[in-house]
N, CA, C and O atoms as a DFTB+ gen file, in Angstrom:
604 C
 N C O
     1  1      99.102     118.866      75.056
     2  2      98.541     117.773      74.297
     3  2      99.024     116.441      74.854
     4  3     100.123     116.342      75.400
     5  1      98.221     115.462      74.713
     6  2      98.565     114.134      75.206
     7  2      98.954     113.260      74.025
     8  3      98.484     113.463      72.906
     9  1      99.808     112.299      74.282
    10  2     100.257     111.377      73.241
    11  2      99.626     110.020      73.452
    12  3      99.551     109.527      74.578
    13  1      99.181     109.429      72.389
    14  2      98.639     108.074      72.434
    15  2      99.292     107.285      71.310
    16  3      99.592     107.841      70.253
    17  1      99.506     106.028      71.524
    18  2     100.093     105.175      70.499
    19  2      99.028     104.204      70.033
    20  3      98.349     103.564      70.836
    21  1      98.897     104.110      68.740
    22  2      97.922     103.209      68.132
    23  2      96.524     103.439      68.698
    24  3      96.033     102.661      69.517
    25  1      95.916     104.487      68.260
    26  2      94.616     104.870      68.806
    27  2      93.611     103.725      68.739
    28  3      92.741     103.622      69.604
    29  1      93.714     102.873      67.740
    30  2      92.780     101.753      67.660
    31  2      92.978     100.776      68.810
    32  3      92.020     100.148      69.259
    33  1      94.206     100.642      69.289
    34  2      94.466      99.778      70.436
    35  2      94.086     100.492      71.719
    36  3      93.540      99.882      72.638
    37  1      94.372     101.778      71.782
    38  2      94.115     102.529      73.000
    39  2      92.633     102.570      73.343
    40  3      92.263     102.337      74.494
    41  1      91.783     102.860      72.373
    42  2      90.379     103.080      72.700
    43  2      89.431     101.954      72.319
    44  3      88.289     101.951      72.779
    45  1      89.843     101.022      71.517
    46  2      88.939      99.930      71.181
    47  2      89.751      98.676      70.920
    48  3      90.976      98.739      70.826
    49  1      89.091      97.557      70.803
    50  2      89.811      96.327      70.529
    51  2      89.079      95.121      71.052
    52  3      87.937      95.216      71.500
    53  1      89.749      93.974      70.993
    54  2      89.121      92.702      71.350
    55  2      88.907      92.555      72.852
    56  3      87.770      92.430      73.307
    57  1      89.999      92.570      73.631
    58  2      89.882      92.426      75.074
    59  2      89.431      93.766      75.632
    60  3      90.235      94.685      75.786
    61  1      88.146      93.874      75.933
    62  2      87.639      95.195      76.294
    63  2      86.919      95.194      77.636
    64  3      86.532      94.156      78.172
    65  1      86.759      96.415      78.152
    66  2      86.089      96.662      79.422
    67  2      84.898      97.574      79.157
    68  3      85.026      98.571      78.446
    69  1      83.752      97.242      79.718
    70  2      82.576      98.100      79.593
    71  2      82.826      99.330      80.462
    72  3      83.055      99.212      81.666
    73  1      82.781     100.506      79.846
    74  2      83.225     101.738      80.501
    75  2      82.565     102.001      81.840
    76  3      83.271     102.341      82.790
    77  1      81.276     101.867      81.970
    78  2      80.622     102.211      83.237
    79  2      80.222     101.018      84.083
    80  3      79.364     101.132      84.959
    81  1      80.835      99.884      83.827
    82  2      80.551      98.722      84.669
    83  2      81.194      98.939      86.041
    84  3      82.188      99.657      86.146
    85  1      80.642      98.329      87.091
    86  2      81.273      98.448      88.411
    87  2      82.739      98.010      88.399
    88  3      83.571      98.612      89.078
    89  1      83.057      96.971      87.635
    90  2      84.441      96.476      87.566
    91  2      85.365      97.517      86.950
    92  3      86.474      97.731      87.439
    93  1      84.911      98.170      85.870
    94  2      85.717      99.202      85.226
    95  2      85.962     100.357      86.189
    96  3      87.101     100.790      86.369
    97  1      84.899     100.854      86.805
    98  2      85.034     102.001      87.698
    99  2      85.883     101.674      88.919
   100  3      86.651     102.527      89.365
   101  1      85.773     100.467      89.477
   102  2      86.598     100.071      90.622
   103  2      88.067      99.970      90.244
   104  3      88.943     100.340      91.026
   105  1      88.338      99.465      89.033
   106  2      89.724      99.243      88.607
   107  2      90.374     100.498      88.048
   108  3      91.512     100.809      88.397
   109  1      89.682     101.215      87.198
   110  2      90.290     102.328      86.468
   111  2      89.875     103.708      86.977
   112  3      90.481     104.708      86.593
   113  1      88.872     103.780      87.818
   114  2      88.446     105.058      88.402
   115  2      88.028     104.841      89.857
   116  3      86.915     105.193      90.250
   117  1      88.934     104.257      90.655
   118  2      88.558     103.975      92.049
   119  2      88.378     105.264      92.839
   120  3      89.018     106.271      92.534
   121  1      87.513     105.242      93.853
   122  2      87.312     106.434      94.688
   123  2      88.616     106.850      95.369
   124  3      89.486     106.017      95.622
   125  1      88.740     108.120      95.656
   126  2      89.929     108.654      96.325
   127  2      89.481     109.379      97.594
   128  3      88.560     110.195      97.564
   129  1      90.147     109.069      98.707
   130  2      89.838     109.689      99.988
   131  2      90.893     110.741     100.316
   132  3      92.088     110.532     100.106
   133  1      90.430     111.865     100.830
   134  2      91.304     112.970     101.207
   135  2      91.046     113.329     102.669
   136  3      89.951     113.111     103.187
   137  1      92.063     113.879     103.326
   138  2      91.941     114.338     104.711
   139  2      91.464     115.785     104.711
   140  3      92.238     116.708     104.965
   141  1      90.205     115.963     104.430
   142  2      89.583     117.292     104.401
   143  2      88.089     117.105     104.596
   144  3      87.555     116.016     104.384
   145  1      87.432     118.158     104.996
   146  2      85.984     118.077     105.180
   147  2      85.294     117.879     103.834
   148  3      85.855     118.177     102.779
   149  1      84.088     117.377     103.894
   150  2      83.313     117.171     102.665
   151  2      83.117     118.495     101.938
   152  3      83.204     118.542     100.711
   153  1      82.857     119.555     102.666
   154  2      82.630     120.864     102.058
   155  2      83.904     121.382     101.371
   156  3      83.843     121.883     100.249
   157  1      85.050     121.260     102.042
   158  2      86.325     121.683     101.441
   159  2      86.649     120.841     100.213
   160  3      87.140     121.350      99.205
   161  1      86.369     119.565     100.315
   162  2      86.640     118.642      99.218
   163  2      85.755     118.959      98.004
   164  3      86.213     118.902      96.863
   165  1      84.503     119.289      98.258
   166  2      83.593     119.638      97.172
   167  2      84.101     120.879      96.446
   168  3      84.139     120.914      95.216
   169  1      84.490     121.898      97.213
   170  2      85.029     123.127      96.614
   171  2      86.312     122.840      95.832
   172  3      86.506     123.364      94.735
   173  1      87.185     122.008      96.400
   174  2      88.438     121.663      95.722
   175  2      88.172     120.878      94.440
   176  3      88.874     121.058      93.445
   177  1      87.172     120.018      94.459
   178  2      86.835     119.225      93.283
   179  2      86.299     120.113      92.163
   180  3      86.698     119.957      91.009
   181  1      85.406     121.034      92.487
   182  2      84.885     121.926      91.447
   183  2      85.996     122.831      90.911
   184  3      86.041     123.104      89.711
   185  1      86.889     123.295      91.782
   186  2      88.017     124.126      91.335
   187  2      88.960     123.321      90.446
   188  3      89.437     123.822      89.428
   189  1      89.231     122.065      90.832
   190  2      90.112     121.206      90.032
   191  2      89.517     120.948      88.655
   192  3      90.230     120.979      87.651
   193  1      88.228     120.696      88.606
   194  2      87.568     120.463      87.318
   195  2      87.706     121.694      86.416
   196  3      87.991     121.565      85.226
   197  1      87.506     122.863      86.976
   198  2      87.650     124.094      86.191
   199  2      89.085     124.287      85.718
   200  3      89.311     124.703      84.582
   201  1      90.059     123.989      86.578
   202  2      91.470     124.086      86.199
   203  2      91.784     123.151      85.033
   204  3      92.601     123.475      84.171
   205  1      91.131     121.992      85.011
   206  2      91.358     121.001      83.951
   207  2      90.439     121.219      82.744
   208  3      90.269     120.322      81.917
   209  1      89.852     122.406      82.649
   210  2      89.028     122.829      81.501
   211  2      87.675     122.140      81.393
   212  3      87.093     122.093      80.310
   213  1      87.172     121.611      82.489
   214  2      85.801     121.108      82.497
   215  2      84.873     122.280      82.817
   216  3      85.231     123.177      83.580
   217  1      83.701     122.262      82.236
   218  2      82.642     123.191      82.616
   219  2      81.617     122.380      83.387
   220  3      81.308     121.245      83.025
   221  1      81.098     122.964      84.444
   222  2      80.130     122.246      85.266
   223  2      78.738     122.391      84.675
   224  3      78.270     123.498      84.410
   225  1      78.088     121.259      84.473
   226  2      76.707     121.257      83.985
   227  2      75.756     121.419      85.163
   228  3      74.769     122.152      85.090
   229  1      76.073     120.717      86.254
   230  2      75.281     120.858      87.476
   231  2      76.150     120.516      88.673
   232  3      77.087     119.723      88.586
   233  1      75.807     121.142      89.799
   234  2      76.500     120.858      91.055
   235  2      75.544     121.097      92.207
   236  3      74.758     122.044      92.200
   237  1      75.626     120.220      93.199
   238  2      74.795     120.344      94.390
   239  2      75.688     120.019      95.582
   240  3      75.947     118.851      95.869
   241  1      76.155     121.049      96.270
   242  2      77.094     120.833      97.372
   243  2      76.450     120.087      98.540
   244  3      77.128     119.332      99.237
   245  1      75.154     120.287      98.762
   246  2      74.484     119.587      99.860
   247  2      74.438     118.085      99.632
   248  3      74.635     117.301     100.560
   249  1      74.174     117.689      98.386
   250  2      74.140     116.254      98.053
   251  2      75.505     115.723      97.616
   252  3      75.697     114.511      97.522
   253  1      76.457     116.630      97.348
   254  2      77.793     116.217      96.906
   255  2      77.814     115.722      95.479
   256  3      78.662     114.899      95.134
   257  1      76.916     116.189      94.642
   258  2      76.796     115.716      93.255
   259  2      77.373     116.746      92.284
   260  3      77.131     117.946      92.412
   261  1      78.142     116.250      91.311
   262  2      78.718     117.097      90.275
   263  2      78.563     116.387      88.936
   264  3      78.826     115.190      88.818
   265  1      78.137     117.137      87.938
   266  2      78.103     116.640      86.559
   267  2      78.810     117.669      85.694
   268  3      78.526     118.863      85.784
   269  1      79.734     117.205      84.854
   270  2      80.417     118.118      83.947
   271  2      79.725     118.115      82.593
   272  3      78.979     117.194      82.260
   273  1      79.984     119.153      81.827
   274  2      79.598     119.136      80.420
   275  2      80.637     118.305      79.677
   276  3      81.679     117.956      80.231
   277  1      80.352     118.001      78.459
   278  2      81.301     117.264      77.623
   279  2      82.500     118.169      77.348
   280  3      82.353     119.260      76.798
   281  1      83.696     117.700      77.739
   282  2      84.940     118.454      77.561
   283  2      85.668     117.915      76.340
   284  3      85.886     116.709      76.226
   285  1      86.043     118.797      75.434
   286  2      86.767     118.383      74.229
   287  2      88.253     118.652      74.397
   288  3      88.656     119.657      74.982
   289  1      89.066     117.730      73.870
   290  2      90.511     117.886      73.875
   291  2      91.082     117.102      72.702
   292  3      90.389     116.282      72.099
   293  1      92.346     117.354      72.381
   294  2      93.000     116.659      71.269
   295  2      94.141     115.814      71.795
   296  3      94.794     116.166      72.778
   297  1      94.372     114.700      71.131
   298  2      95.550     113.893      71.419
   299  2      96.269     113.630      70.103
   300  3      95.648     113.570      69.042
   301  1      97.581     113.475      70.188
   302  2      98.350     113.068      69.021
   303  2      98.445     111.559      69.046
   304  3      98.766     110.964      70.076
   305  1      98.170     110.946      67.921
   306  2      98.176     109.484      67.854
   307  2      99.117     109.029      66.757
   308  3      99.181     109.633      65.686
   309  1      99.838     107.972      67.029
   310  2     100.703     107.351      66.042
   311  2      99.898     106.242      65.373
   312  3      99.489     105.281      66.024
   313  1      99.673     106.383      64.069
   314  2      98.885     105.425      63.308
   315  2      99.856     104.557      62.510
   316  3     100.642     105.068      61.712
   317  1      99.797     103.264      62.725
   318  2     100.697     102.337      62.039
   319  2      99.878     101.427      61.153
   320  3      98.946     100.769      61.617
   321  1     100.225     101.387      59.874
   322  2      99.587     100.458      58.950
   323  2     100.673      99.572      58.365
   324  3     101.848      99.719      58.702
   325  1     100.288      98.661      57.497
   326  2     101.249      97.744      56.891
   327  2     102.295      98.488      56.069
   328  3     103.427      98.016      55.958
   329  1     101.951      99.636      55.491
   330  2     102.858     100.333      54.581
   331  2     103.476     101.603      55.146
   332  3     104.502     102.057      54.641
   333  1     102.883     102.186      56.172
   334  2     103.418     103.455      56.655
   335  2     103.049     103.722      58.108
   336  3     102.153     103.098      58.678
   337  1     103.767     104.661      58.675
   338  2     103.478     105.167      60.016
   339  2     103.241     106.661      59.885
   340  3     103.998     107.357      59.208
   341  1     102.201     107.152      60.527
   342  2     101.922     108.586      60.455
   343  2     101.389     109.072      61.796
   344  3     100.982     108.284      62.650
   345  1     101.402     110.384      61.954
   346  2     100.870     111.004      63.158
   347  2      99.571     111.708      62.790
   348  3      99.438     112.267      61.701
   349  1      98.623     111.673      63.709
   350  2      97.348     112.355      63.482
   351  2      96.902     112.996      64.784
   352  3      97.150     112.466      65.867
   353  1      96.246     114.133      64.669
   354  2      95.658     114.777      65.832
   355  2      94.189     114.373      65.872
   356  3      93.439     114.623      64.929
   357  1      93.791     113.747      66.973
   358  2      92.437     113.224      67.102
   359  2      91.653     114.013      68.134
   360  3      92.149     114.301      69.223
   361  1      90.439     114.356      67.784
   362  2      89.560     115.063      68.709
   363  2      88.896     114.039      69.633
   364  3      88.278     113.080      69.171
   365  1      89.029     114.252      70.912
   366  2      88.458     113.381      71.934
   367  2      87.578     114.226      72.844
   368  3      87.666     115.453      72.831
   369  1      86.740     113.582      73.622
   370  2      85.991     114.298      74.647
   371  2      85.571     113.331      75.747
   372  3      85.518     112.116      75.556
   373  1      85.276     113.914      76.903
   374  2      84.845     113.121      78.047
   375  2      83.820     113.917      78.852
   376  3      83.680     115.130      78.697
   377  1      83.117     113.201      79.706
   378  2      82.120     113.801      80.599
   379  2      82.100     112.958      81.861
   380  3      82.189     111.731      81.795
   381  1      81.983     113.615      83.017
   382  2      82.041     112.926      84.302
   383  2      80.841     113.242      85.178
   384  3      80.301     114.347      85.143
   385  1      80.433     112.255      85.963
   386  2      79.447     112.394      87.030
   387  2      80.151     111.947      88.308
   388  3      80.736     110.865      88.354
   389  1      80.094     112.778      89.341
   390  2      80.854     112.485      90.546
   391  2      80.034     112.684      91.810
   392  3      79.097     113.481      91.848
   393  1      80.414     111.936      92.848
   394  2      79.872     112.116      94.200
   395  2      81.023     112.504      95.110
   396  3      82.105     111.921      95.042
   397  1      80.786     113.482      95.955
   398  2      81.751     113.883      96.977
   399  2      81.051     113.697      98.322
   400  3      80.105     114.414      98.649
   401  1      81.529     112.730      99.089
   402  2      80.905     112.396     100.376
   403  2      81.930     112.572     101.490
   404  3      83.128     112.688     101.232
   405  1      81.451     112.589     102.724
   406  2      82.380     112.659     103.843
   407  2      81.785     113.325     105.055
   408  3      80.570     113.455     105.197
   409  1      82.688     113.747     105.931
   410  2      82.289     114.415     107.170
   411  2      83.212     115.605     107.394
   412  3      83.745     116.164     106.435
   413  1      83.410     116.004     108.667
   414  2      84.235     117.179     108.954
   415  2      85.741     116.935     108.816
   416  3      86.517     117.889     108.759
   417  1      86.159     115.671     108.763
   418  2      87.603     115.401     108.725
   419  2      88.071     114.562     107.539
   420  3      89.275     114.440     107.310
   421  1      87.150     113.987     106.788
   422  2      87.538     113.107     105.694
   423  2      86.487     113.162     104.580
   424  3      85.292     113.301     104.839
   425  1      86.955     113.051     103.351
   426  2      86.021     113.036     102.230
   427  2      86.477     112.025     101.184
   428  3      87.653     111.670     101.106
   429  1      85.525     111.577     100.392
   430  2      85.812     110.645      99.311
   431  2      85.197     111.188      98.028
   432  3      84.032     111.585      97.996
   433  1      86.006     111.198      96.974
   434  2      85.543     111.615      95.651
   435  2      85.433     110.355      94.809
   436  3      86.391     109.593      94.681
   437  1      84.254     110.146      94.238
   438  2      84.001     108.941      93.458
   439  2      83.412     109.325      92.101
   440  3      82.441     110.077      92.013
   441  1      84.020     108.793      91.060
   442  2      83.462     108.966      89.717
   443  2      82.377     107.905      89.559
   444  3      82.655     106.706      89.569
   445  1      81.154     108.360      89.415
   446  2      80.010     107.461      89.326
   447  2      79.760     107.001      87.889
   448  3      79.274     105.895      87.651
   449  1      80.102     107.874      86.937
   450  2      79.875     107.584      85.529
   451  2      80.869     108.391      84.712
   452  3      81.239     109.508      85.076
   453  1      81.293     107.804      83.602
   454  2      82.243     108.450      82.712
   455  2      81.822     108.149      81.275
   456  3      81.520     107.004      80.937
   457  1      81.804     109.174      80.441
   458  2      81.537     108.966      79.016
   459  2      82.759     109.445      78.246
   460  3      83.346     110.477      78.570
   461  1      83.134     108.681      77.222
   462  2      84.315     108.982      76.421
   463  2      83.962     108.898      74.944
   464  3      83.254     107.988      74.513
   465  1      84.468     109.867      74.167
   466  2      84.221     109.897      72.733
   467  2      85.521     110.109      71.975
   468  3      86.463     110.720      72.480
   469  1      85.551     109.594      70.761
   470  2      86.559     109.961      69.770
   471  2      85.772     110.547      68.618
   472  3      85.050     109.833      67.923
   473  1      85.911     111.863      68.414
   474  2      85.067     112.539      67.437
   475  2      83.625     112.450      67.897
   476  3      83.288     112.904      68.991
   477  1      82.773     111.867      67.067
   478  2      81.363     111.713      67.437
   479  2      81.037     110.310      67.958
   480  3      79.927     110.054      68.425
   481  1      82.010     109.414      67.872
   482  2      81.782     108.020      68.310
   483  2      82.015     107.887      69.811
   484  3      83.102     108.174      70.312
   485  1      80.981     107.449      70.516
   486  2      81.125     107.213      71.953
   487  2      81.628     105.798      72.188
   488  3      81.176     104.839      71.561
   489  1      82.577     105.697      73.111
   490  2      83.109     104.385      73.458
   491  2      82.310     103.790      74.599
   492  3      82.254     104.353      75.692
   493  1      81.699     102.658      74.342
   494  2      81.027     101.930      75.404
   495  2      81.976     100.932      76.036
   496  3      81.791     100.520      77.181
   497  1      83.008     100.540      75.271
   498  2      84.018      99.606      75.746
   499  2      85.392     100.166      75.419
   500  3      85.571     100.867      74.423
   501  1      86.369      99.844      76.277
   502  2      87.761     100.213      76.049
   503  2      88.625      98.990      76.213
   504  3      88.386      98.167      77.097
   505  1      89.626      98.865      75.368
   506  2      90.626      97.839      75.550
   507  2      91.473      98.240      76.756
   508  3      91.430      99.398      77.172
   509  1      92.225      97.327      77.315
   510  2      93.013      97.613      78.522
   511  2      93.899      98.838      78.358
   512  3      94.014      99.635      79.289
   513  1      94.527      99.010      77.201
   514  2      95.384     100.176      76.965
   515  2      94.606     101.469      77.053
   516  3      95.104     102.449      77.608
   517  1      93.394     101.498      76.519
   518  2      92.548     102.688      76.584
   519  2      92.054     102.948      77.985
   520  3      91.942     104.098      78.410
   521  1      91.756     101.871      78.711
   522  2      91.310     102.012      80.095
   523  2      92.440     102.574      80.958
   524  3      92.203     103.428      81.813
   525  1      93.656     102.102      80.737
   526  2      94.818     102.622      81.464
   527  2      95.066     104.080      81.110
   528  3      95.409     104.883      81.977
   529  1      94.893     104.427      79.830
   530  2      95.056     105.812      79.394
   531  2      94.048     106.700      80.118
   532  3      94.408     107.772      80.604
   533  1      92.797     106.269      80.194
   534  2      91.761     107.050      80.880
   535  2      92.084     107.191      82.363
   536  3      91.910     108.265      82.939
   537  1      92.553     106.111      82.983
   538  2      92.925     106.157      84.400
   539  2      94.023     107.188      84.621
   540  3      93.917     108.035      85.508
   541  1      95.065     107.117      83.823
   542  2      96.220     107.999      83.997
   543  2      95.900     109.448      83.631
   544  3      96.220     110.359      84.394
   545  1      95.281     109.670      82.490
   546  2      95.117     111.017      81.957
   547  2      93.850     111.735      82.390
   548  3      93.785     112.963      82.320
   549  1      92.856     111.004      82.830
   550  2      91.620     111.645      83.294
   551  2      91.513     111.524      84.811
   552  3      91.481     112.534      85.514
   553  1      91.457     110.296      85.315
   554  2      91.194     110.068      86.739
   555  2      92.351     110.539      87.615
   556  3      92.147     111.334      88.533
   557  1      93.562     110.059      87.341
   558  2      94.699     110.434      88.190
   559  2      95.004     111.924      88.089
   560  3      95.367     112.548      89.086
   561  1      94.862     112.499      86.905
   562  2      95.083     113.943      86.753
   563  2      94.092     114.734      87.597
   564  3      94.456     115.721      88.237
   565  1      92.848     114.296      87.594
   566  2      91.827     114.977      88.386
   567  2      92.125     114.866      89.874
   568  3      92.083     115.870      90.585
   569  1      92.424     113.661      90.360
   570  2      92.681     113.486      91.783
   571  2      93.939     114.247      92.228
   572  3      93.982     114.779      93.337
   573  1      94.946     114.298      91.375
   574  2      96.164     115.064      91.682
   575  2      95.806     116.544      91.823
   576  3      96.274     117.210      92.747
   577  1      94.988     117.054      90.920
   578  2      94.599     118.467      90.965
   579  2      93.730     118.756      92.193
   580  3      93.858     119.821      92.796
   581  1      92.847     117.824      92.572
   582  2      92.059     118.008      93.795
   583  2      92.995     118.111      94.997
   584  3      92.828     118.984      95.849
   585  1      93.983     117.211      95.061
   586  2      94.968     117.262      96.149
   587  2      95.691     118.587      96.200
   588  3      95.918     119.127      97.283
   589  1      96.056     119.121      95.050
   590  2      96.717     120.432      94.987
   591  2      95.798     121.544      95.486
   592  3      96.240     122.459      96.180
   593  1      94.531     121.459      95.131
   594  2      93.570     122.471      95.573
   595  2      93.344     122.426      97.079
   596  3      93.017     123.444      97.688
   597  1      93.516     121.255      97.682
   598  2      93.297     121.122      99.120
   599  2      94.494     121.594      99.949
   600  3      94.363     121.783     101.159
   601  1      95.647     121.785      99.325
   602  2      96.853     122.219     100.076
   603  2      96.803     123.682     100.389
   604  3      97.724     124.212     101.009
């Protein structure tokens, strides 16, 4: 399980980023290049997604396209109000669209689109804390697992 502090700050708020804007994707989900062929990288990416409990909705190795189904997970959140502090388990989910490009010696994995939900509410914008959480817990975890699959 993952820990989040102040879920309202993590996933929504005033200073926000549009989730699928080019700026958001460049900053919080930048492409990652690996020293492996495009074909090896594609296989490693699909294996990494499965290891991280994603189910593949569609995949096309020739075009390097991958779409996941919506993956559900829970996080523990610390909720702070004026009178009390409590812990809650929140149902979250995400979905990814990715491109895997390259040649015989190098490949790049790029998240083209990302959807994030808390319960049934989809987040179109994230505050900086939520964007950092997504970068660390979704994007970096995925790229780390791809690297492990390529070893």
